[in-house]
Backbone atoms as SQL, in Angstrom:
CREATE TABLE atoms (id INTEGER PRIMARY KEY, chain TEXT, resi INTEGER, resn TEXT, atom TEXT, x REAL, y REAL, z REAL);
INSERT INTO atoms VALUES
  (1, 'A', 1, 'UNK', 'N', 0.767, -1.192, 0.043),
  (2, 'A', 1, 'UNK', 'CA', 0.041, -0.052, 0.141),
  (3, 'A', 1, 'UNK', 'C', 0.934, 1.219, -0.018),
  (4, 'A', 2, 'UNK', 'N', 0.333, 2.298, -0.537),
  (5, 'A', 2, 'UNK', 'CA', 1.142, 3.524, -0.739),
  (6, 'A', 2, 'UNK', 'C', 1.216, 4.294, 0.718),
  (7, 'A', 3, 'UNK', 'N', 2.432, 4.907, 0.764),
  (8, 'A', 3, 'UNK', 'CA', 2.555, 5.881, 1.987),
  (9, 'A', 3, 'UNK', 'C', 2.389, 7.234, 1.587),
  (10, 'A', 4, 'UNK', 'N', 1.812, 7.533, 0.401),
  (11, 'A', 4, 'UNK', 'CA', 1.331, 8.823, -0.167),
  (12, 'A', 4, 'UNK', 'C', -0.023, 8.864, -0.460),
  (13, 'A', 5, 'UNK', 'N', -0.528, 10.217, -0.354),
  (14, 'A', 5, 'UNK', 'CA', -2.013, 10.390, -0.584),
  (15, 'A', 5, 'UNK', 'C', -2.323, 9.792, -1.933),
  (16, 'A', 6, 'UNK', 'N', -3.691, 9.180, -2.159),
  (17, 'A', 6, 'UNK', 'CA', -4.021, 8.664, -3.335),
  (18, 'A', 6, 'UNK', 'C', -5.321, 9.449, -3.902),
  (19, 'A', 7, 'UNK', 'N', -5.129, 10.062, -5.010),
  (20, 'A', 7, 'UNK', 'CA', -6.152, 10.826, -5.632),
  (21, 'A', 7, 'UNK', 'C', -7.165, 9.890, -6.260),
  (22, 'A', 8, 'UNK', 'N', -8.336, 9.853, -5.746),
  (23, 'A', 8, 'UNK', 'CA', -9.376, 8.844, -6.342),
  (24, 'A', 8, 'UNK', 'C', -9.573, 9.096, -7.793),
  (25, 'A', 9, 'UNK', 'N', -9.670, 10.296, -8.195),
  (26, 'A', 9, 'UNK', 'CA', -9.906, 10.591, -9.588),
  (27, 'A', 9, 'UNK', 'C', -8.794, 9.876, -10.465),
  (28, 'A', 10, 'UNK', 'N', -7.532, 9.962, -10.139),
  (29, 'A', 10, 'UNK', 'CA', -6.467, 9.363, -10.867),
  (30, 'A', 10, 'UNK', 'C', -6.677, 7.909, -10.775),
  (31, 'A', 11, 'UNK', 'N', -6.867, 7.372, -9.679),
  (32, 'A', 11, 'UNK', 'CA', -7.054, 5.841, -9.444),
  (33, 'A', 11, 'UNK', 'C', -8.174, 5.428, -10.307),
  (34, 'A', 12, 'UNK', 'N', -9.272, 6.039, -10.437),
  (35, 'A', 12, 'UNK', 'CA', -10.342, 5.645, -11.294),
  (36, 'A', 12, 'UNK', 'C', -9.964, 5.754, -12.815),
  (37, 'A', 13, 'UNK', 'N', -9.206, 6.670, -13.093),
  (38, 'A', 13, 'UNK', 'CA', -8.772, 6.815, -14.463),
  (39, 'A', 13, 'UNK', 'C', -7.802, 5.839, -14.927),
  (40, 'A', 14, 'UNK', 'N', -7.224, 5.045, -13.924),
  (41, 'A', 14, 'UNK', 'CA', -6.169, 4.045, -14.313),
  (42, 'A', 14, 'UNK', 'C', -6.702, 2.866, -14.761),
  (43, 'A', 15, 'UNK', 'N', -8.032, 2.621, -14.926),
  (44, 'A', 15, 'UNK', 'CA', -8.583, 1.276, -15.477),
  (45, 'A', 15, 'UNK', 'C', -9.989, 1.704, -15.991),
  (46, 'A', 16, 'UNK', 'N', -10.477, 0.759, -16.944),
  (47, 'A', 16, 'UNK', 'CA', -11.726, 0.802, -17.594),
  (48, 'A', 16, 'UNK', 'C', -12.748, -0.322, -17.267),
  (49, 'A', 17, 'UNK', 'N', -12.315, -1.383, -16.716),
  (50, 'A', 17, 'UNK', 'CA', -13.120, -2.548, -16.562),
  (51, 'A', 17, 'UNK', 'C', -14.276, -2.243, -15.608),
  (52, 'A', 18, 'UNK', 'N', -15.382, -2.625, -15.986),
  (53, 'A', 18, 'UNK', 'CA', -16.594, -2.459, -15.120),
  (54, 'A', 18, 'UNK', 'C', -16.786, -3.676, -14.332),
  (55, 'A', 19, 'UNK', 'N', -17.306, -3.361, -13.096),
  (56, 'A', 19, 'UNK', 'CA', -17.627, -4.412, -12.066),
  (57, 'A', 19, 'UNK', 'C', -16.433, -5.239, -11.661),
  (58, 'A', 20, 'UNK', 'N', -15.236, -4.540, -11.704),
  (59, 'A', 20, 'UNK', 'CA', -13.951, -5.134, -11.444),
  (60, 'A', 20, 'UNK', 'C', -13.247, -4.241, -10.371),
  (61, 'A', 21, 'UNK', 'N', -13.420, -4.465, -9.060),
  (62, 'A', 21, 'UNK', 'CA', -12.892, -3.491, -8.152),
  (63, 'A', 21, 'UNK', 'C', -11.308, -3.564, -7.940),
  (64, 'A', 22, 'UNK', 'N', -10.812, -2.323, -7.640),
  (65, 'A', 22, 'UNK', 'CA', -9.396, -2.141, -7.471),
  (66, 'A', 22, 'UNK', 'C', -9.125, -1.794, -5.935),
  (67, 'A', 23, 'UNK', 'N', -8.293, -2.419, -5.347),
  (68, 'A', 23, 'UNK', 'CA', -7.904, -2.097, -3.998),
  (69, 'A', 23, 'UNK', 'C', -7.068, -0.839, -3.769),
  (70, 'A', 24, 'UNK', 'N', -7.607, 0.132, -3.309),
  (71, 'A', 24, 'UNK', 'CA', -6.901, 1.498, -3.200),
  (72, 'A', 24, 'UNK', 'C', -5.895, 1.467, -1.921),
  (73, 'A', 25, 'UNK', 'N', -6.358, 0.974, -0.918),
  (74, 'A', 25, 'UNK', 'CA', -5.621, 0.917, 0.393),
  (75, 'A', 25, 'UNK', 'C', -6.130, -0.047, 1.290),
  (76, 'A', 26, 'UNK', 'N', -5.612, -0.362, 2.419),
  (77, 'A', 26, 'UNK', 'CA', -6.170, -1.048, 3.463),
  (78, 'A', 26, 'UNK', 'C', -6.183, -0.236, 4.846),
  (79, 'A', 27, 'UNK', 'N', -7.202, -0.563, 5.583),
  (80, 'A', 27, 'UNK', 'CA', -7.280, 0.007, 6.835),
  (81, 'A', 27, 'UNK', 'C', -7.477, -1.138, 7.832),
  (82, 'A', 28, 'UNK', 'N', -6.512, -1.505, 8.644),
  (83, 'A', 28, 'UNK', 'CA', -6.483, -2.660, 9.488),
  (84, 'A', 28, 'UNK', 'C', -6.681, -3.952, 8.577),
  (85, 'A', 29, 'UNK', 'N', -7.633, -4.797, 8.742),
  (86, 'A', 29, 'UNK', 'CA', -7.972, -5.873, 7.911),
  (87, 'A', 29, 'UNK', 'C', -8.914, -5.678, 6.921),
  (88, 'A', 30, 'UNK', 'N', -9.261, -4.441, 6.579),
  (89, 'A', 30, 'UNK', 'CA', -10.379, -4.108, 5.544),
  (90, 'A', 30, 'UNK', 'C', -9.689, -3.404, 4.321),
  (91, 'A', 31, 'UNK', 'N', -10.253, -3.797, 3.193),
  (92, 'A', 31, 'UNK', 'CA', -9.878, -3.208, 1.897),
  (93, 'A', 31, 'UNK', 'C', -10.823, -2.100, 1.561),
  (94, 'A', 32, 'UNK', 'N', -10.138, -0.961, 1.088),
  (95, 'A', 32, 'UNK', 'CA', -10.895, 0.145, 0.530),
  (96, 'A', 32, 'UNK', 'C', -10.870, -0.110, -0.967),
  (97, 'A', 33, 'UNK', 'N', -11.959, -0.335, -1.618),
  (98, 'A', 33, 'UNK', 'CA', -11.986, -0.686, -3.128),
  (99, 'A', 33, 'UNK', 'C', -12.753, 0.374, -3.841),
  (100, 'A', 34, 'UNK', 'N', -12.275, 0.646, -5.114),
  (101, 'A', 34, 'UNK', 'CA', -13.035, 1.444, -5.897),
  (102, 'A', 34, 'UNK', 'C', -13.496, 0.618, -7.216),
  (103, 'A', 35, 'UNK', 'N', -14.550, 1.033, -7.755),
  (104, 'A', 35, 'UNK', 'CA', -15.076, 0.190, -8.956),
  (105, 'A', 35, 'UNK', 'C', -15.832, 1.254, -9.871),
  (106, 'A', 36, 'UNK', 'N', -15.763, 0.916, -11.125),
  (107, 'A', 36, 'UNK', 'CA', -16.673, 1.526, -12.103),
  (108, 'A', 36, 'UNK', 'C', -17.823, 0.459, -12.435),
  (109, 'A', 37, 'UNK', 'N', -19.025, 1.082, -12.491),
  (110, 'A', 37, 'UNK', 'CA', -20.027, 0.166, -12.670),
  (111, 'A', 37, 'UNK', 'C', -21.015, 0.617, -13.691),
  (112, 'A', 38, 'UNK', 'N', -21.652, -0.250, -14.357),
  (113, 'A', 38, 'UNK', 'CA', -22.808, 0.180, -15.260),
  (114, 'A', 38, 'UNK', 'C', -23.549, -1.150, -15.654),
  (115, 'A', 39, 'UNK', 'N', -24.817, -0.999, -15.689),
  (116, 'A', 39, 'UNK', 'CA', -25.781, -2.082, -15.799),
  (117, 'A', 39, 'UNK', 'C', -25.909, -2.853, -14.442),
  (118, 'A', 40, 'UNK', 'N', -26.208, -4.082, -14.506),
  (119, 'A', 40, 'UNK', 'CA', -26.635, -5.045, -13.315),
  (120, 'A', 40, 'UNK', 'C', -25.459, -5.701, -12.783),
  (121, 'A', 41, 'UNK', 'N', -25.270, -5.847, -11.653),
  (122, 'A', 41, 'UNK', 'CA', -24.436, -6.822, -10.943),
  (123, 'A', 41, 'UNK', 'C', -25.243, -8.128, -10.831),
  (124, 'A', 42, 'UNK', 'N', -24.776, -8.911, -9.919),
  (125, 'A', 42, 'UNK', 'CA', -25.555, -10.166, -9.677),
  (126, 'A', 42, 'UNK', 'C', -26.316, -10.193, -8.199),
  (127, 'A', 43, 'UNK', 'N', -27.415, -10.829, -8.195),
  (128, 'A', 43, 'UNK', 'CA', -28.000, -11.039, -6.747),
  (129, 'A', 43, 'UNK', 'C', -26.934, -11.867, -5.919),
  (130, 'A', 44, 'UNK', 'N', -26.530, -11.322, -4.756),
  (131, 'A', 44, 'UNK', 'CA', -25.589, -12.067, -3.921),
  (132, 'A', 44, 'UNK', 'C', -25.731, -11.506, -2.518),
  (133, 'A', 45, 'UNK', 'N', -25.221, -12.297, -1.621),
  (134, 'A', 45, 'UNK', 'CA', -25.058, -11.957, -0.173),
  (135, 'A', 45, 'UNK', 'C', -23.818, -12.315, 0.417),
  (136, 'A', 46, 'UNK', 'N', -23.289, -11.518, 1.363),
  (137, 'A', 46, 'UNK', 'CA', -22.174, -11.735, 2.134),
  (138, 'A', 46, 'UNK', 'C', -22.636, -12.242, 3.493),
  (139, 'A', 47, 'UNK', 'N', -22.468, -13.521, 3.856),
  (140, 'A', 47, 'UNK', 'CA', -22.925, -14.056, 5.058),
  (141, 'A', 47, 'UNK', 'C', -22.387, -13.579, 6.285),
  (142, 'A', 48, 'UNK', 'N', -21.129, -13.137, 6.352),
  (143, 'A', 48, 'UNK', 'CA', -20.352, -12.763, 7.503),
  (144, 'A', 48, 'UNK', 'C', -19.979, -11.264, 7.640),
  (145, 'A', 49, 'UNK', 'N', -20.311, -10.425, 6.677),
  (146, 'A', 49, 'UNK', 'CA', -19.932, -9.087, 6.748),
  (147, 'A', 49, 'UNK', 'C', -20.900, -8.132, 6.154),
  (148, 'A', 50, 'UNK', 'N', -20.964, -6.865, 6.732),
  (149, 'A', 50, 'UNK', 'CA', -21.731, -5.889, 6.086),
  (150, 'A', 50, 'UNK', 'C', -20.861, -5.373, 4.885),
  (151, 'A', 51, 'UNK', 'N', -21.566, -4.598, 3.891),
  (152, 'A', 51, 'UNK', 'CA', -20.791, -4.042, 2.892),
  (153, 'A', 51, 'UNK', 'C', -21.204, -2.587, 2.746),
  (154, 'A', 52, 'UNK', 'N', -20.185, -1.726, 2.854),
  (155, 'A', 52, 'UNK', 'CA', -20.322, -0.220, 2.751),
  (156, 'A', 52, 'UNK', 'C', -20.244, 0.182, 1.383),
  (157, 'A', 53, 'UNK', 'N', -21.161, 1.074, 0.888),
  (158, 'A', 53, 'UNK', 'CA', -20.926, 1.620, -0.466),
  (159, 'A', 53, 'UNK', 'C', -21.002, 3.312, -0.330),
  (160, 'A', 54, 'UNK', 'N', -20.029, 3.849, -1.021),
  (161, 'A', 54, 'UNK', 'CA', -20.007, 5.200, -1.180),
  (162, 'A', 54, 'UNK', 'C', -20.016, 5.571, -2.651),
  (163, 'A', 55, 'UNK', 'N', -20.985, 6.354, -3.126),
  (164, 'A', 55, 'UNK', 'CA', -21.027, 6.694, -4.565),
  (165, 'A', 55, 'UNK', 'C', -20.260, 7.947, -4.820),
  (166, 'A', 56, 'UNK', 'N', -19.235, 7.776, -5.512),
  (167, 'A', 56, 'UNK', 'CA', -18.205, 8.933, -5.900),
  (168, 'A', 56, 'UNK', 'C', -18.902, 9.761, -6.975),
  (169, 'A', 57, 'UNK', 'N', -19.303, 9.221, -8.074),
  (170, 'A', 57, 'UNK', 'CA', -20.059, 9.943, -8.936),
  (171, 'A', 57, 'UNK', 'C', -21.189, 9.023, -9.721),
  (172, 'A', 58, 'UNK', 'N', -22.030, 9.621, -10.361),
  (173, 'A', 58, 'UNK', 'CA', -23.225, 8.909, -10.993),
  (174, 'A', 58, 'UNK', 'C', -24.159, 8.588, -9.940),
  (175, 'A', 59, 'UNK', 'N', -24.958, 7.547, -10.257),
  (176, 'A', 59, 'UNK', 'CA', -26.100, 7.005, -9.350),
  (177, 'A', 59, 'UNK', 'C', -26.112, 5.536, -9.295),
  (178, 'A', 60, 'UNK', 'N', -26.134, 4.998, -8.074),
  (179, 'A', 60, 'UNK', 'CA', -26.176, 3.530, -7.855),
  (180, 'A', 60, 'UNK', 'C', -27.594, 3.179, -7.098),
  (181, 'A', 61, 'UNK', 'N', -28.156, 2.134, -7.725),
  (182, 'A', 61, 'UNK', 'CA', -29.349, 1.580, -7.137),
  (183, 'A', 61, 'UNK', 'C', -28.874, 0.142, -6.446),
  (184, 'A', 62, 'UNK', 'N', -29.401, -0.090, -5.304),
  (185, 'A', 62, 'UNK', 'CA', -29.239, -1.330, -4.773),
  (186, 'A', 62, 'UNK', 'C', -30.572, -1.964, -4.480),
  (187, 'A', 63, 'UNK', 'N', -30.895, -3.155, -5.131),
  (188, 'A', 63, 'UNK', 'CA', -32.069, -3.860, -4.782),
  (189, 'A', 63, 'UNK', 'C', -31.704, -4.735, -3.642),
  (190, 'A', 64, 'UNK', 'N', -32.629, -4.889, -2.614),
  (191, 'A', 64, 'UNK', 'CA', -32.368, -5.685, -1.404),
  (192, 'A', 64, 'UNK', 'C', -33.531, -6.630, -1.129),
  (193, 'A', 65, 'UNK', 'N', -33.127, -7.848, -0.753),
  (194, 'A', 65, 'UNK', 'CA', -34.163, -8.850, -0.337),
  (195, 'A', 65, 'UNK', 'C', -33.934, -9.204, 1.139),
  (196, 'A', 66, 'UNK', 'N', -34.936, -9.029, 1.917),
  (197, 'A', 66, 'UNK', 'CA', -34.745, -9.575, 3.248),
  (198, 'A', 66, 'UNK', 'C', -36.135, -10.098, 3.767),
  (199, 'A', 67, 'UNK', 'N', -36.270, -10.267, 5.090),
  (200, 'A', 67, 'UNK', 'CA', -37.589, -10.803, 5.605),
  (201, 'A', 67, 'UNK', 'C', -38.832, -9.874, 5.371),
  (202, 'A', 68, 'UNK', 'N', -38.451, -8.641, 5.154),
  (203, 'A', 68, 'UNK', 'CA', -39.623, -7.718, 4.855),
  (204, 'A', 68, 'UNK', 'C', -39.928, -7.644, 3.370),
  (205, 'A', 69, 'UNK', 'N', -39.229, -8.394, 2.403),
  (206, 'A', 69, 'UNK', 'CA', -39.546, -8.491, 1.139),
  (207, 'A', 69, 'UNK', 'C', -38.539, -7.861, 0.291),
  (208, 'A', 70, 'UNK', 'N', -38.741, -7.350, -0.877),
  (209, 'A', 70, 'UNK', 'CA', -37.801, -6.738, -1.681),
  (210, 'A', 70, 'UNK', 'C', -38.012, -5.131, -1.854),
  (211, 'A', 71, 'UNK', 'N', -36.925, -4.458, -1.862),
  (212, 'A', 71, 'UNK', 'CA', -37.037, -2.958, -1.967),
  (213, 'A', 71, 'UNK', 'C', -35.713, -2.514, -2.725),
  (214, 'A', 72, 'UNK', 'N', -35.748, -1.276, -3.182),
  (215, 'A', 72, 'UNK', 'CA', -34.545, -0.712, -3.821),
  (216, 'A', 72, 'UNK', 'C', -34.209, 0.679, -3.157),
  (217, 'A', 73, 'UNK', 'N', -32.943, 0.961, -2.998),
  (218, 'A', 73, 'UNK', 'CA', -32.464, 2.146, -2.395),
  (219, 'A', 73, 'UNK', 'C', -31.714, 2.825, -3.510),
  (220, 'A', 74, 'UNK', 'N', -31.737, 4.054, -3.807),
  (221, 'A', 74, 'UNK', 'CA', -31.047, 4.704, -4.806),
  (222, 'A', 74, 'UNK', 'C', -30.157, 5.809, -4.173),
  (223, 'A', 75, 'UNK', 'N', -28.872, 5.749, -4.643),
  (224, 'A', 75, 'UNK', 'CA', -27.872, 6.540, -4.004),
  (225, 'A', 75, 'UNK', 'C', -27.312, 7.433, -4.977),
  (226, 'A', 76, 'UNK', 'N', -27.535, 8.776, -4.937),
  (227, 'A', 76, 'UNK', 'CA', -26.905, 9.725, -5.633),
  (228, 'A', 76, 'UNK', 'C', -25.425, 9.999, -5.367),
  (229, 'A', 77, 'UNK', 'N', -24.723, 10.650, -6.141),
  (230, 'A', 77, 'UNK', 'CA', -23.254, 10.880, -5.739),
  (231, 'A', 77, 'UNK', 'C', -23.115, 11.598, -4.377),
  (232, 'A', 78, 'UNK', 'N', -22.223, 11.047, -3.679),
  (233, 'A', 78, 'UNK', 'CA', -22.068, 11.647, -2.340),
  (234, 'A', 78, 'UNK', 'C', -22.759, 10.881, -1.222),
  (235, 'A', 79, 'UNK', 'N', -23.498, 9.890, -1.628),
  (236, 'A', 79, 'UNK', 'CA', -24.435, 9.045, -0.599),
  (237, 'A', 79, 'UNK', 'C', -23.593, 7.825, -0.228),
  (238, 'A', 80, 'UNK', 'N', -23.929, 7.412, 1.020),
  (239, 'A', 80, 'UNK', 'CA', -23.417, 6.139, 1.433),
  (240, 'A', 80, 'UNK', 'C', -24.588, 5.218, 1.916),
  (241, 'A', 81, 'UNK', 'N', -24.273, 4.053, 1.887),
  (242, 'A', 81, 'UNK', 'CA', -25.344, 2.974, 2.458),
  (243, 'A', 81, 'UNK', 'C', -24.634, 1.755, 2.714),
  (244, 'A', 82, 'UNK', 'N', -25.043, 1.071, 3.822),
  (245, 'A', 82, 'UNK', 'CA', -24.496, -0.228, 4.212),
  (246, 'A', 82, 'UNK', 'C', -25.627, -1.390, 4.041),
  (247, 'A', 83, 'UNK', 'N', -25.080, -2.324, 3.338),
  (248, 'A', 83, 'UNK', 'CA', -25.957, -3.577, 3.170),
  (249, 'A', 83, 'UNK', 'C', -25.601, -4.426, 4.313),
  (250, 'A', 84, 'UNK', 'N', -26.615, -4.746, 5.241),
  (251, 'A', 84, 'UNK', 'CA', -26.296, -5.626, 6.369),
  (252, 'A', 84, 'UNK', 'C', -25.938, -6.984, 5.915),
  (253, 'A', 85, 'UNK', 'N', -25.026, -7.636, 6.684),
  (254, 'A', 85, 'UNK', 'CA', -24.611, -9.048, 6.396),
  (255, 'A', 85, 'UNK', 'C', -25.807, -9.949, 6.196),
  (256, 'A', 86, 'UNK', 'N', -25.550, -10.834, 5.289),
  (257, 'A', 86, 'UNK', 'CA', -26.737, -11.860, 5.108),
  (258, 'A', 86, 'UNK', 'C', -27.821, -11.403, 4.163),
  (259, 'A', 87, 'UNK', 'N', -27.884, -10.060, 3.821),
  (260, 'A', 87, 'UNK', 'CA', -28.904, -9.603, 3.010),
  (261, 'A', 87, 'UNK', 'C', -28.522, -9.704, 1.589),
  (262, 'A', 88, 'UNK', 'N', -29.451, -10.288, 0.881),
  (263, 'A', 88, 'UNK', 'CA', -29.320, -10.479, -0.616),
  (264, 'A', 88, 'UNK', 'C', -29.362, -8.999, -1.283),
  (265, 'A', 89, 'UNK', 'N', -28.597, -8.823, -2.084),
  (266, 'A', 89, 'UNK', 'CA', -28.662, -7.474, -2.834),
  (267, 'A', 89, 'UNK', 'C', -28.095, -7.581, -4.230),
  (268, 'A', 90, 'UNK', 'N', -28.494, -6.529, -5.017),
  (269, 'A', 90, 'UNK', 'CA', -28.012, -6.511, -6.450),
  (270, 'A', 90, 'UNK', 'C', -27.745, -5.047, -6.760),
  (271, 'A', 91, 'UNK', 'N', -26.500, -4.515, -6.772),
  (272, 'A', 91, 'UNK', 'CA', -26.240, -3.225, -7.212),
  (273, 'A', 91, 'UNK', 'C', -26.482, -3.163, -8.765),
  (274, 'A', 92, 'UNK', 'N', -26.874, -1.802, -9.228),
  (275, 'A', 92, 'UNK', 'CA', -27.113, -1.552, -10.517),
  (276, 'A', 92, 'UNK', 'C', -26.835, -0.165, -10.773),
  (277, 'A', 93, 'UNK', 'N', -26.592, 0.269, -12.031),
  (278, 'A', 93, 'UNK', 'CA', -26.485, 1.564, -12.420),
  (279, 'A', 93, 'UNK', 'C', -26.705, 1.688, -13.939),
  (280, 'A', 94, 'UNK', 'N', -28.039, 2.086, -14.374),
  (281, 'A', 94, 'UNK', 'CA', -28.238, 2.134, -15.786),
  (282, 'A', 94, 'UNK', 'C', -27.369, 3.093, -16.683),
  (283, 'A', 95, 'UNK', 'N', -26.962, 4.243, -15.858),
  (284, 'A', 95, 'UNK', 'CA', -26.144, 5.240, -16.571),
  (285, 'A', 95, 'UNK', 'C', -24.725, 5.185, -16.166),
  (286, 'A', 96, 'UNK', 'N', -24.217, 4.355, -15.292),
  (287, 'A', 96, 'UNK', 'CA', -22.825, 4.343, -14.771),
  (288, 'A', 96, 'UNK', 'C', -22.633, 5.132, -13.667),
  (289, 'A', 97, 'UNK', 'N', -21.571, 4.538, -12.801),
  (290, 'A', 97, 'UNK', 'CA', -21.330, 5.272, -11.460),
  (291, 'A', 97, 'UNK', 'C', -19.862, 4.811, -11.215),
  (292, 'A', 98, 'UNK', 'N', -19.237, 5.603, -10.265),
  (293, 'A', 98, 'UNK', 'CA', -17.936, 5.209, -9.614),
  (294, 'A', 98, 'UNK', 'C', -18.282, 5.188, -8.166),
  (295, 'A', 99, 'UNK', 'N', -17.805, 3.915, -7.595),
  (296, 'A', 99, 'UNK', 'CA', -18.090, 3.678, -6.231),
  (297, 'A', 99, 'UNK', 'C', -16.918, 3.341, -5.417),
  (298, 'A', 100, 'UNK', 'N', -17.038, 3.421, -4.113),
  (299, 'A', 100, 'UNK', 'CA', -16.033, 2.989, -3.118),
  (300, 'A', 100, 'UNK', 'C', -16.598, 2.029, -2.218),
  (301, 'A', 101, 'UNK', 'N', -15.983, 1.009, -1.893),
  (302, 'A', 101, 'UNK', 'CA', -16.558, -0.028, -1.053),
  (303, 'A', 101, 'UNK', 'C', -15.521, -0.177, 0.124),
  (304, 'A', 102, 'UNK', 'N', -16.024, -0.651, 1.241),
  (305, 'A', 102, 'UNK', 'CA', -15.195, -0.914, 2.389),
  (306, 'A', 102, 'UNK', 'C', -15.633, -2.260, 2.969),
  (307, 'A', 103, 'UNK', 'N', -14.665, -3.351, 3.085),
  (308, 'A', 103, 'UNK', 'CA', -15.043, -4.605, 3.439),
  (309, 'A', 103, 'UNK', 'C', -13.925, -5.298, 3.804),
  (310, 'A', 104, 'UNK', 'N', -13.999, -6.401, 4.620),
  (311, 'A', 104, 'UNK', 'CA', -12.870, -7.199, 4.989),
  (312, 'A', 104, 'UNK', 'C', -11.990, -7.660, 3.807),
  (313, 'A', 105, 'UNK', 'N', -10.668, -7.495, 3.849),
  (314, 'A', 105, 'UNK', 'CA', -9.716, -8.123, 2.859),
  (315, 'A', 105, 'UNK', 'C', -10.164, -9.578, 2.469),
  (316, 'A', 106, 'UNK', 'N', -10.133, -9.777, 1.227),
  (317, 'A', 106, 'UNK', 'CA', -10.416, -11.126, 0.784),
  (318, 'A', 106, 'UNK', 'C', -11.899, -11.484, 0.535),
  (319, 'A', 107, 'UNK', 'N', -12.730, -10.498, 0.827),
  (320, 'A', 107, 'UNK', 'CA', -14.141, -10.605, 0.516),
  (321, 'A', 107, 'UNK', 'C', -14.402, -10.757, -0.933),
  (322, 'A', 108, 'UNK', 'N', -15.073, -11.720, -1.358),
  (323, 'A', 108, 'UNK', 'CA', -15.436, -11.941, -2.880),
  (324, 'A', 108, 'UNK', 'C', -16.476, -10.918, -3.329),
  (325, 'A', 109, 'UNK', 'N', -16.175, -10.302, -4.468),
  (326, 'A', 109, 'UNK', 'CA', -17.219, -9.324, -4.906),
  (327, 'A', 109, 'UNK', 'C', -18.553, -9.901, -5.259),
  (328, 'A', 110, 'UNK', 'N', -18.702, -11.154, -5.464),
  (329, 'A', 110, 'UNK', 'CA', -20.030, -11.755, -5.681),
  (330, 'A', 110, 'UNK', 'C', -20.549, -12.475, -4.452),
  (331, 'A', 111, 'UNK', 'N', -19.864, -12.199, -3.310),
  (332, 'A', 111, 'UNK', 'CA', -20.353, -12.729, -2.008),
  (333, 'A', 111, 'UNK', 'C', -20.210, -14.147, -1.860),
  (334, 'A', 112, 'UNK', 'N', -20.820, -14.638, -0.813),
  (335, 'A', 112, 'UNK', 'CA', -20.709, -16.149, -0.404),
  (336, 'A', 112, 'UNK', 'C', -21.857, -16.906, -1.156),
  (337, 'A', 113, 'UNK', 'N', -22.889, -16.323, -1.360),
  (338, 'A', 113, 'UNK', 'CA', -23.952, -16.907, -2.153),
  (339, 'A', 113, 'UNK', 'C', -24.387, -16.117, -3.236),
  (340, 'A', 114, 'UNK', 'N', -24.626, -16.568, -4.551),
  (341, 'A', 114, 'UNK', 'CA', -24.810, -15.735, -5.712),
  (342, 'A', 114, 'UNK', 'C', -25.505, -16.459, -6.788),
  (343, 'A', 115, 'UNK', 'N', -26.214, -15.704, -7.620),
  (344, 'A', 115, 'UNK', 'CA', -26.671, -16.407, -8.888),
  (345, 'A', 115, 'UNK', 'C', -25.480, -16.725, -9.886),
  (346, 'A', 116, 'UNK', 'N', -25.851, -17.286, -11.074),
  (347, 'A', 116, 'UNK', 'CA', -24.806, -17.473, -12.082),
  (348, 'A', 116, 'UNK', 'C', -24.138, -16.044, -12.449),
  (349, 'A', 117, 'UNK', 'N', -22.807, -16.130, -12.501),
  (350, 'A', 117, 'UNK', 'CA', -22.056, -15.005, -12.698),
  (351, 'A', 117, 'UNK', 'C', -21.767, -14.865, -14.263),
  (352, 'A', 118, 'UNK', 'N', -22.402, -13.794, -14.899),
  (353, 'A', 118, 'UNK', 'CA', -22.172, -13.625, -16.278),
  (354, 'A', 118, 'UNK', 'C', -20.658, -13.011, -16.695),
  (355, 'A', 119, 'UNK', 'N', -20.332, -13.116, -17.827),
  (356, 'A', 119, 'UNK', 'CA', -18.911, -12.891, -18.327),
  (357, 'A', 119, 'UNK', 'C', -18.562, -11.362, -18.015),
  (358, 'A', 120, 'UNK', 'N', -19.465, -10.383, -17.904),
  (359, 'A', 120, 'UNK', 'CA', -19.184, -9.126, -17.726),
  (360, 'A', 120, 'UNK', 'C', -18.947, -8.739, -16.312),
  (361, 'A', 121, 'UNK', 'N', -19.125, -9.662, -15.336),
  (362, 'A', 121, 'UNK', 'CA', -18.956, -9.493, -13.868),
  (363, 'A', 121, 'UNK', 'C', -17.667, -10.228, -13.517),
  (364, 'A', 122, 'UNK', 'N', -16.734, -9.466, -12.784),
  (365, 'A', 122, 'UNK', 'CA', -15.492, -10.014, -12.349),
  (366, 'A', 122, 'UNK', 'C', -15.715, -10.542, -10.894),
  (367, 'A', 123, 'UNK', 'N', -15.603, -11.870, -10.723),
  (368, 'A', 123, 'UNK', 'CA', -15.646, -12.395, -9.264),
  (369, 'A', 123, 'UNK', 'C', -14.237, -12.485, -8.808),
  (370, 'A', 124, 'UNK', 'N', -14.047, -11.443, -7.919),
  (371, 'A', 124, 'UNK', 'CA', -12.719, -11.203, -7.510),
  (372, 'A', 124, 'UNK', 'C', -12.697, -10.724, -6.013),
  (373, 'A', 125, 'UNK', 'N', -11.410, -10.760, -5.427),
  (374, 'A', 125, 'UNK', 'CA', -11.378, -10.259, -4.114),
  (375, 'A', 125, 'UNK', 'C', -10.617, -8.907, -4.162),
  (376, 'A', 126, 'UNK', 'N', -10.599, -8.277, -5.336),
  (377, 'A', 126, 'UNK', 'CA', -9.976, -7.046, -5.629),
  (378, 'A', 126, 'UNK', 'C', -8.627, -7.168, -6.353),
  (379, 'A', 127, 'UNK', 'N', -8.500, -6.270, -7.306),
  (380, 'A', 127, 'UNK', 'CA', -7.297, -6.193, -8.043),
  (381, 'A', 127, 'UNK', 'C', -6.433, -5.092, -7.520),
  (382, 'A', 128, 'UNK', 'N', -5.126, -5.318, -7.672),
  (383, 'A', 128, 'UNK', 'CA', -4.071, -4.157, -7.347),
  (384, 'A', 128, 'UNK', 'C', -4.294, -3.024, -8.197),
  (385, 'A', 129, 'UNK', 'N', -4.196, -1.867, -7.681),
  (386, 'A', 129, 'UNK', 'CA', -4.363, -0.656, -8.337),
  (387, 'A', 129, 'UNK', 'C', -3.257, -0.265, -9.271),
  (388, 'A', 130, 'UNK', 'N', -3.444, 0.040, -10.522),
  (389, 'A', 130, 'UNK', 'CA', -2.408, 0.371, -11.511),
  (390, 'A', 130, 'UNK', 'C', -1.879, -0.634, -12.106);
C-alpha cells in the first residue's frame, strides 16, 4: 500500500473494466476498493460481513431482499449505504457510476451466495491498483 496520498480521480482513470474492483488501500484488515459500474451486478449475499458503499459519481441503485420483502435504495453521488450481512442485494447503475466499497480483505465481490455470474462481472477479491 502507498505511503502517499491517493487521488481517487487518478485511481479511477487508471482502469476501464466495469464491475472489477481495485484495492486502493487497506485499513486494518479491511480493503478500501473502488469500482466503475454500469448495468446490473448479480444477486448475492455476504454471510459474515456488512458491505459499505459510497457513490463517488453517478447514481447507484441497490435492490435488497430480506424478511420484509424486496425494495430498492437509490444512492446519488455523495451518498453512503450499508448492506447488512446476510442480506441479498443487487447493485445496478443504468447510466454508470464510480463507487467506493469498504469490506474485509479477501471478501469476494460476488459474495458467499450468488446467482450465475455472467462474463461481464468479475468475481474477485479485488485487483491491485495500477
